[in-house]
N, C-alpha and C positions, 0 to 999 in steps of 0.2 A: 179869878182875875177878872177883868172886864176884857170883852173882846167883840168885834164883829164877826155874826157866825152867819154862815151860808146854810140852808136846812132842806132848801129846795131850789131845782132847777129853776131859772128864769125869775127870779123872785127877790126882793128887797133884802139886804143884810140886815138881821136883827143883833143889836147891841145888848149883851146880857153882861150879867156879874157874877155869873156862877161857874166859870170855868176853872177846871183843877190843873194844876200844873205839876207832874213830877220832879222830885229834887234831881241833881245831878247825879249819874253814877259815874262809874270809870272813863276818863276822857269825854266827859261831856260838860257843857259850858251852859250856865243859865243867864241869860242877858235881860235887863229893862229896855225894853223899847221905847223911846223918844219919839220916833218920827218913822213913818214908812208911806211911799209914794203910791198913786193908784196907776198901774199899767195894764195895756190892754191885755195882757195874757190872764189877768185878774177877770177882767169883763168876759172874755172868751169861755173860762171854766163857769161863768155865771148863768151865761147864756145857752152854752152847748151841753153842760152837765157833766163833763169830763171830770173823773177822778170820786171818789167815794165822799158821801155827806154824812153827819154834818161836817163842816170844814172852815177852818179860819183861814182866810184868803191874806195875800199881802206879802210880797218876796223882796220889797225894794226897801230895806230897813235899815236903821242904823240904833245904837243905843251903848248902853254901859254894862260891861260883866258885872252881875249881882253875885255869882257863886260858881265854882268850877268842883269838878270831881277829881277824882284820885288819879293822878297820872297826870294831868293836863300843864303844860310847862309853857304853851305859846302866849296866854294872856292869864291875867290876875283879876280877883274884883277891883273895880273902879277904871280899870280901861274903857276906853272907847273905842268902841268896834264897829265895824261894816258887815252886817251878815251876806252869808253866802247861800244862794238859791242851790247851785249846783257845786257842792263840796267835794272834792278829790279825796280819794283815799291816799295818792302818793306812791301806792305800791302795785297796784295791778298792772296788766297788760298794756294797757293805753296810759296811763300815767308814766310808766315809764320811760314810754316812745314818745313823750311830749303832746300827748292827747288828753288832758286832765277834764274837758270838758264832756267827753264821752267814756267819764270813767265809769266802770261798773257800778260800785257804791253810788257815785252820784246820780245814776238812773232814778234813786229812790225819790226824786223832784217830782216824777210822775205818781207814784202811789201813794203820797200822804202821809208817808211813815219814816221813821229814821231807818238806818241800815239794818239795825237789827229787827226790823219788824214792826216794833212798838210805836206808838204815836206822841206820846209823854203829855197829852192831853186828853182830859175826859170831863164829862157832863153829866152829873146824876148816875154816876158808874158805868156809862157806857163811854167810847172813844169818841175822841174828835179829832178829825185828822187835820194836817199842816199843810195848808196850799203851796205847791210849788216850793217846797223844800224849807219853808220858814214859818208861815202862819205869822206874819209881822203885824196885822189887824189885831194884835192882841198887846196887852201890858207886858207880858213876859215870852219868850222863846228859849224852848230848850233843843240845844243842837250840840252836833260835833263838834271837836275841837277844831277840825278844820272848816267848820261852819263859821267862822268868826277870824276877820281879818282887823288885827289891831292898827289905830290909826293915831296920827298927832292930837292930842287932847284939845289944841287951839283950833282945829277944823270945826266949824259949827255942824251940830249931827244932823241939823236937816237938808245942809248941802250934802254930806257924807251920804244921807240915804239915797241921792239919786245916780250917786255912782253905782250902786248896787246893782242896779238893772241896765237902766236906760243909755247912760253913760259907758259903763264897762261893754254891752253889749254893741252900740255904734260905734264907737273909738275902736274897740277891740277889732270889729269887723274888718275896720281900715287898715290899722296897723298890725295885727296880729294874721288874720285870713288872707287878705288879698297882699297885704305889705305892699301898699301903694308908696311908688318911690316918688321924688320930687320932680316937678314939672309935669307928672301925668295929670291926663284929663279924666272927669270924673262925672257920672250920672248918678245922682240920688233920687229914688222914687219912693215917695212918701216923707211928709215932713213932720210927724208926729215926734214924741221924745226921741225914740231911737234915730229917727230919720236926721233930726237936727243933731243929734249926737254924732251920725255918719258925717255929716257936713263938717264939723268941728276937726273930726279925726283926718279927713281930707286936707282941712287947712293946717292942722299941725305936720300933716304928711309933707306939708309943700307942694300940693297939686297946684296945675298954672290955671285950670278951669275947672268951676264946682256946677254944674247945672244940677240945680232943685228942682224938683216936678210935683205939684200937689194942686188937687182943685180947689183948696182953701186959700182965698187971697191973704189972710192974715197970716197964715203961715210961711206963705211965699215970700212976703215982706220980711218976717222974721229971720227966714233963712238968710237973707242979705246982711242982715247984721252980726249973725255966726260965722260968715265965709263966704257962701256962697257968691259966685261970681255973676250967675245968671239962672234967672226963675221962669218957669212955664207952666200955664194951664194947661193940663194934658186933656181938658176936654174941649178946648177952641183951637190947642196946637197941637200937629203930629210931633209926638216927642222924637222919635227916632231919626225923621227927617231934620228936625232941628239941632240933634246933635252930629249929623253928617255935614251940616251947612256950617255950624259953628268950629268943627274939627276939621273938616276934609276927608276924614277917614273913619269915623266914628269914634266913641271914646274908649279910654284904654280900660276903664273900670265902670261896672252900672251895679248900683246896690238897690235890691227890693226890700224896702224898710217896713212895706205897709203890709205884706204876706199874701200875694197873689200869683196864682200861676200865668195870668195873664201878664203881668209886670214882668215876671222872669222872662217869659218870651220876647216883651217888649226890648230887656235888657239885653238878652241874647243879638237881638236884631240890631240894636244902637251902638254894641261894641265892634271895634276896629278887629280885622284879623288877628287872633293871637290874644284878642281882648278877653276879659275875666268878669263875670256876673256873679255875683254873691247873693244868696239868699239869706236874708237875715231876719224880715217878719217871718211868722208862722202861718201859711196859708191853711185854710179848712182842708182837712183829711180828703174830701170828696174831691177837691181841684185836681186836673192833672193837666200836663203839659201835652199840648197839640201840635200838629204839622211842623213837627222839628225832626227832619230828614236824619238819620243815624250819619250818614256822610259828611252833614254839614261841620260836625266837629273834627274829623278827621282834614279835611281839606282846608278848614280856615285856621285849626288849631286855638279855636275858643273854647273856653272853659266855662262849666257851671259847677260852684263850690256852694256848700253848705256852711252855716257858720251859727252855732252855738254859743249863746252867754257871750259872746266876744272872742271865743277861740283861744283863749289863753289861761292861763293860771291865775287865780284871783289873789294868791298869796302874793306874787309879783306885780300882776295889773294894777290891783288898787293902790299900793302903795305908788306906783308910777303914775295914776291918774290924780293922786293927791297931789304930787309933786309938781306936775303940768299946772294945776289950779294954783298952786303956792307962788307958782313962777309968772304967772299972769297968761299962761297960754291957752287954759282952758277956763270955759264960763260956765260954771255952776250955778250962781245968782240967776242968771237969764232964763235957766231952765224950769224954775218954779215960778207959774202963774198963778197958782192959788193956794193960800193956807187953809185947811179946817180942821175942826176938832173932831174926835172920832165920831160922837153922834151925830155928824153931818158926811158921815162915809156917803150914804147914798145920792146925796146933792153932788159929792166926787165924782161919782160913777154917772153922773148924768152931766155933768161938764165933760166927760169924755165921750160920751155918746154924741153928744151934740159938737165935737170938736172944739171946744172952748180952750185955747191956750196949751201949753205942751205937758206940763204936769202938775197935778192937786198932790200936795203932801199932807198927809195927815196928822196930827199931832195926837201921840197916845196918852 
């Protein structure tokens, strides 16, 4: 098949035509990928070299089931599906306790392999790894039955693709992890695809004030159209002081959608007593929190919580998000800024580096 391949750290992807894909075994599903969004997590792998190489990146993908292995009952050939990067097994310690995003089998999204240790991809007899649990920048993906979620075939697949990561992560952080209640006040720091999805989630939850912070003027303007009530340039304005001024006590919830220890510290400072700060973006592994006295959390009852992939089960969450879009409550169309063919994949990453738009979606 054709795929965009990362062969060396911090280098352009190579579009090649000789990737071999295994046939589905028991419990496995082969998907013809139609669209895949470019996420900042993919760029992090390119620039930081996380994971084994060579690797097919791309995890925000949708397509059509081509073939299923023995025992698969959830989908059939011809079904339209969203691919799942963190696919829960449904049976482990965490899954049965309602924590599917930290499922032990789903953690293979960090290893580039399937749960059985295979990669399903090869080139010249050598293994090729699956970026972030999917490998969506290729014409086909072989995954587990739990790695796909069937959707209404009337949903355009390019729109469905952005549900796979940005929408699921951002909206889920609000509705599942924080469980923002109607009338609450919210601060969103970082207004890329995930941050704008947090804004949408806060609007859907009925937040009374949604303060959106980003140094890029165009993104602040876009945030207003997605539901933000106030926008702020953190380079020019003290975000913590503004939150105190606008609410009188600090916000109820703060979300770091950019992935920064400094933003997490700002979120903790910006929240009121009893408030919650949610870590949604992934900070660099070298970043640490500073100057946070342990007693702070005890005497203020503030909380700092992590959120991976929206904190919910994708087999329930993705259909809910599709339903919200069908009811006109969730904007998917506005999330896609640029559409490119696979041969322009590196230009799409240039869009991301330059902070142009929200999402570039690649047609595979």
